[in-house]
N, C-alpha and C positions, 0 to 999 in steps of 0.2 A: 258632508257639510259640517259635522260636529267638530272637526279639527279647526275650522275657520271661524266658528261663532265667536269665540273669545276675542280674536284679533279684530273682527269686524266691529264689535262694540267698543273695544279699547281705542280704536282709531277715531271714534266720534265722541269727543269728550263731553259735548253739551247736549247731544241728541242721539237718537237711535240711528242705525244705518238706514239708508234709503231702501225702499222696496225693490228698486232696480238692482242695488248691490246684493241684497239678500237673494233675489231670484237668480242672479248670475252665479252665485255660490251654491245653488241648489243642485248638488250632484248626487242626490239620493234616490233617483228614479222617479221623481215627482213630475217629470215631463216639462221642467222649466217653469211650472206654476209657482207663484209665490205662496207664502203661508197665509193662514187665516189671520187677518189683521185686526188685533185688538189694541194696536199702538197708535196709529195715525187717526186723530179725532175728526172724521168727516161723516157726512150724512150718507148712510148706505141706501137710501130710498130715492135719491135725487142726484142727477137727472133720471128720468124714467127710461126704460129700454127704448121706447119710441124716440125720445130725444137723442139718445146715443146713436140710434140708427140714422136719424137726420144728420147729425154731425159727421157720421161716417160717409154718407153720400156726398157731403160738401167738403170732405177732407182735403182734396187736391187744391181747391180754390182757397181754402182757409190758410194752408201753409205756403201757398205760392205767392200770394200778393200781400203788399203792405196793408196794415190795418188803417182805419181812419184815425184821426188825431185823438188824443186823450180827451179833448174838449167835447168832441162828438159823442164819444162813448159815455162820458160823465153826464152829458145832457140827457141821454136816454135813460140812464139809471135814475137820475133825479126826477124825471117825469114819472117813473114808476113809484118812487118812494115819496113823492110829494115834498121834495126838498129844493130849496133855491140853489141853483148850480154854483153861485158865488160863495156858498158856504161849504162846498164839498171839494175834496181833492182825492182823486183815485190813484192808487199806487200798484206797483207790481208785487202784490202781497203785502201783508201788514209789516213784514220786516223792513221793507223799503221805507215805509212811512215812519216806523220807529226810528230808523237811522236819521231821517231828515228832521224829525222832532228833536232828536238829541243834538244834531249839528246846529239847528237854527233857533231853538227855543229853550234849551237847557244850558244855562251859562256856568253854573258853579256846583250845584248839588241837586240830588234827586232822592226822594224817599220812596220806598216800595216795600209792601209786606212780602215776606217770604215764608214758605215756598210760593213761587209764581212762575210765569212764563220767563224763561231764561234770558231773553233779549232785553228785558227791562232792567236786569242787573248788569249783564255783560256789555251791552252797547255803550252806556255812559262810562263804565270803567275803562273801556278801550280808548275813549277819547279824553281820559284824565279827569273826569268829574268825580266828586265825592258821592258815593252811594250809601245812603243811610237805610239799613235793612231792619224792618220791624218784624220780629219773629212771631208768627202765628203759633198759638199754643196747642199742642196735641191734646192736653187735658180739656180744652174747650172745643174740641172737634174742629180745630183750625179755623174757627169763626173769627172774622175781623171785627174788633170793637173799634168803631169809628172815633169814639171819644178819646180812647187811649192813643189811638194812632195820631189824632190831632195834637194831643199833648206831647207826644214823641216828636212830631214835626216842629212844634214851637221850641221844645227844649234843644233840639239839634240846630235850629235856625235854618232848616232846609228850605230851598226856594221853589222846588217842584215836587208835587205829590202825584203818585200813580196808584190807581185802584183798578183791579181787574174784576169784572162782574158779569157772569160768574168767574170765580178764580180758577186758574189752571195750576195745579193738578187736582184740587180737592172739590171743585164745583160749588164752593160756598157762594151764597147769594146775599145781596144787600138790596133792601126795598128802595124804590125810587125816592120816596119822601126823605129817607135817611140820607141818601146821597145828595139831594138838593140842600138839606140842612148843612151837610159837610162843605159843599161848595160855597155856601154863604159864609161860613166861618173861615174859609181859606181864600176869601176874596182878595187879599193883599199879596198872595203868592205870585210868583212869575207865571206859574202854569199849574193847572190841575188836569191830569189825563185820566179819563175813564175808558178802559179797554173793554168793549162790549163784544169781543170776538165770538163768544159762545152764547150771547143773550137770546138768540132766536130759539134755542132749545128750552128756555125757561118757561114755566107755567105758573109761577107763584103769584103773578098779578097780570092784569089784562094789558097794560101799557107800561112795560118796565124800563124803556129806554129814556135817557136824559138828553137826547139829541136836540129837542126843542129848547131846553134850558141852555145848552151849550151855545146855540146860535145867538143868544141874548147877552152872553157874558164875555168880558174882555180877556179872560185867562183860562178858558176851559176848552179842551179838545176831546172829542169822543172818537174812538177808533173802532171800526167794524170790519168784520171779515165777510168775504163772499165764498172763498174756497171751502171753508169748513161747512158753512150752511148749505151750499149747493153740492157738496161731495166732490169738489174738483180742485184739490190741492195743487195739482200739477199745472193748472192754468196761471196761478199766481195773480190774484187780484183782490183788492180790498179798498176801503175808503175811510177818510176821516171827515168829521163834521165839526165846524167851529164858526166863530163869527167871520165875516168876510175878510177882515184884515189878517187874521191868523191863517185861515184856509188859503188865502191868496199868496201869503208868504211862502207856504209850502209848495203850492201849485206852481209858482213861478220858477222853482228850482228843479222841477221834474222834467225829464226829457220829453220832447213832443210825442214820441212814439214809445213811451214807457209801458204801454198796454199792448198785448199781442192780439193777433187776429182771432184766436180762440176766445179770449176774453170778450172781444167785440161781438162775436157770433152768439155767445151765451147770453150776454146782456140783452141783445135784441130778440132772443128767443123768449125771454122771461115774460113778456107781456101776455103771451098766449098760454102760459103754464102756471099761473098763480094758484089755481086750485090744487094742482098736483104738488106744488111746493108746500102749501099749507097742510095737506094730508101727510106728507113725508115727516114734517115736524111733529104732528100728532102721533104718528106711529113710533117715532123715536122716544117720545115721552112715555108712551105705554111700555115700550121695550125696557126703558130704564128702570121702571118699577118692578117688572118681572125679573129682570136680571139681578137687581139688588136682592130680591127675595131668594133666588137660587144661591147666590154667593154667600148670603148671610147664614144659610143652613150649613156651611162648611165649618167644622169645629175650629174654634180659635181665630177665625177670620173676622175682622172688623170692617164694616162697610160704612163710609161716612155719607151723610146726606149730600145730594148733588142736584144742581139745576142745570148742569151742562150735559153734553152727550157722552159723558164718561163717568166712571166711578173710581174713587180713591179708596184703596183697601190696605189694611195693615195685616201683614202675614202673621201666622201663629208664632209664638215664642220659639226660637231655635231655627226658624227658617231664614235663609239668606237669599235676598232677592235676586242676586246675579245667578245663583245656582238654579233657582226656580225658573228664571227667564231662559237660561240656556237649555235646560232640560225640556221646557215646554216647546221650544223651537225645534230642537233636534229629535225629540221623541214623539211629539204630537203635531208638529208643523203649525204651531200657534205662536204668534208674535205678541208679546206683552211689553208694556213700558215699565221697566224697573226705574225707580226714582231716586237712586242713590246719588246721581250727579246733579240733582236739583238742590240749590242752596236752601237750607231750612228743612230738608227731608233727609231720608236715609235709605239704605238698601232694604229696609224692612217693609217698604211701601211700594205698591204697584198702582199704576193708573190704567184702567181697563175701559176701552171704548165701548159704548152701547152698540150692540149688533143684533141681528135677527135671532130668534130663538134657536134655530138649527145650529148656528155657530156658537151660541151660548152653551148649549148642551155639550158641545165638543170642548169648550173651555173648561167647564165645571168638571167634566170627566177627566181631563188632563190634569187639572189641579189636584183632584182627589188622588190620582196615582202618584204624582210627584210629591205631594205633601205627606201622604199617609201610607203609601205603599199599597199592597193588595187589600189590606183591611182598613176600615174606617178608623179603628182605634189604634192603629200602628203609630209608633213614635214619629214625630215630625223630624226630618233630617236636620242635623246641625250644620253650621257653616263648613263649607268645603275649602280646600286649599286652592291657591291660585286665583283668588278673587280680589286681590288688593287694589286692582285698578278702579274699583267702584268707590266713589266718594262716600265717606261715612260721616258720622256725627262729629268726630274729632276734627276732620278736615274742614267741615262746615263751620264749626265753632271757631277754628283758627282764622278762617277767612273773614268771618263777621267781626272777630276781635280786632284784626288788623284794619278793617275798613271803618268800623263804627267807634272803636275805642270804648271808654267806660260808659258812654251814654246808653248804648243798647244793652250792655250787661246789667246796668242798674235797673233799667226799665223791665228787662226780662225777669230779674229777680223780684221786682215789685209785682209784676203780673202773675208770676207763678207762686209766690210765697204768700201764705195766709197772714193777714194782719200787717202787710207791708205798708210803710209810710205812704200816705197820699192816696191809697186805694182801699183802706180798711173798710170804709163804709160805702164804697162805690157799688151801685146796683149792677146787675148782670147786663151783658151786652143786649142792646135792643129794648131796654126798659125805660129809656128816656133820659139817660145820663146826659146832661147838657154839654154841648161842644164848646170849646173855648171861643170867645168872641174874636172877630177879625182884628180888633185892636186890643190885645191883651196887655195887662200890666207887666212890667219887667219881671221875668221869671228868675228866681234864685238859682245859682249854679247847682247842678246835680252833684250829689255826694260821690266821691271817688270810691270805687269798689276795689279793695285789695286784690292784686292779681291772683294770689294762691287760692282765694275763696271761690269755689265753683258755685254757679247759679243753682238754686234748688231745682230738683227735677220735678216736673209736673206729675200729678197722680195719673194712673192709667185712665184712658178714656172709657167711660162706662158702657161697654157692650156695643154690639152691632145695631144697625137701624132696625126697628121693628118692622117685620115683613110677615105675611104678604099685605097687610093693610098699609095704605099710603101714609107717609109721615104727615102729621098735621101741618097745614100751611099757617105760618105766623099771621096773627091778626094785624091789620094795618096799624101803623104807629099813630098815636094821637097827634093831632096837629100841634106842632111845637109853638111855644109862646113866641110872639113876634120878637125877632132879634133886633137890637139897636142898630140903626143904620150907621155904618162908619162915616165919619165926617168926610166931606169932599177933600180930595188931595190938595195940599197947599200948593201955591203957585210954583214953588221951587220944584215940585215933583214933575211938572211938565218938562223941565229942563234936566231931568235926572239922567246922568251919564249912562252910556250903554254897558259899562263894566262895573264890577263891584256889587256888593250885596244891596238889595232893596231894603230901605228902612222899614221896620215893622209898622203896620197900620197904613202904609201908603199903597193904594191900589196898583196892581201891576202895570208898569209902563206909564203911570200917571193917568190911567183911564178911569172911567166911572166904575163904581161898584155894581155888583149884580142887582142889588135892591133898587138902584137908581134907574136901571135900564129894563127891568123885567116888564114884558108886555109892550115895549115901545121900539121894537126892532125896525119897523117900517118896511119889512120885506113882504112882497106879495107872495101868497101861497100859490103853488102850482095846482091847476085843476086836477081833481081826482080822476084816476083812470081805471079803477077797479082792482089794482094791485094794492095789497096792504101797505099803509104808510110806514115810515121809519120808526115811529114811536111804538107801534103795535104790530110790526111786520109778522105775518104768518099766524096771527092769533086765531083765525077762523079754523074750523075743523077740529 
């Protein structure tokens, strides 16, 4: 297999090869079994073996007959999650929903922090949109500062903002209260997307989701995954939550049978397996803490705090991620995610999925041998030849420069440089720095940064996560001061044409602001059924 590894990864520019492709290439006496998977981020404890046995018994019927319509499957899911069906659209995986969000709801520009899930940058660029990338700083542990992100959006004039919570690949988490404040400040944008694909694995607060807020707002969409949470990536199913107008617009464009029979069967099984699902999430959270501890013990390896079912790690100085990845696969049959092809990352970073302790021991043992040789104090191997196909910092900087222009370079320099104009006295992220109001005063143009002047490099991130003690959970943010309600949209806004930029301060599409509609959606809640609701799904156990 070793001769085929490089070509397999080189042919998949944005992602890793599929497990099916890796298994087909496994000609090393492994009997056709795939490697131990630390790459694909799914739940290793759900479905249970008994549920898989039940699906196996029903396999012939499942793959022989048409599924029910998407409306039928969506209604069953909504009865479990206690969501109004008119606020939900189910898709054939989150990628299908991201595609339709881009086609239907993104008109001109989209802002997204990087690194993040690649489809949030690639999809709008493929359809000719301007993508404004806000670089997360390694010196800050890749934490997203919402205040600076909001200033970046205002400076660029972006019309759509995306936030992934927790973020992929680093697992960074934003508290619900901070996100609600951000949505209030961005009430005049065309759209705010909160991608909660990995939120089921978070334990930082009891009810972390903003789905209830999304249903009340004219310009917010929440995206949620089922394949990752339920450990069933191959089925391809996920859903979005928004107000009835936005959800209905997406739902109307989806094929009647866009969900397959496996998706239907699993959704209708869930009512009887809520307890097992909650227990699986609890076990993943415990495994995440133990796995972070074992990885942090490796010399020179940095582990970043995560609320996802994966850990983002920085390799020791001198280690090249593509070499580590290829050797782990060929020598130890362990598949890891090297992050050199993620915009905003480099080949020095790996994303490692949380797995049971037996598999983690195999991972750690393999890393010890690949990184340090036979002795723990041996030199870390330097970059090898033949790895130029991996995206590196230079390629990422070039892409961001071409896409963002001087705006992002100026803000990157301000964020990373001490005493930079505009940020000299700014408090640290999460300490209450006020977000810009929804109707900001006209912003002066950003200073042009000379092309030859490189942005200051951030200082090294201070050490790995303290382990084995759990990282302290941030205290809830103090209640923000009431924000001034934006004035109702002028009469002309109702006749706002469907093309061209929305004037600042005008609520998206001439609708009401979030402050005007909060608590007045008029939707009847679905009776509770015993399955955890969408806002705190899986919190038990």
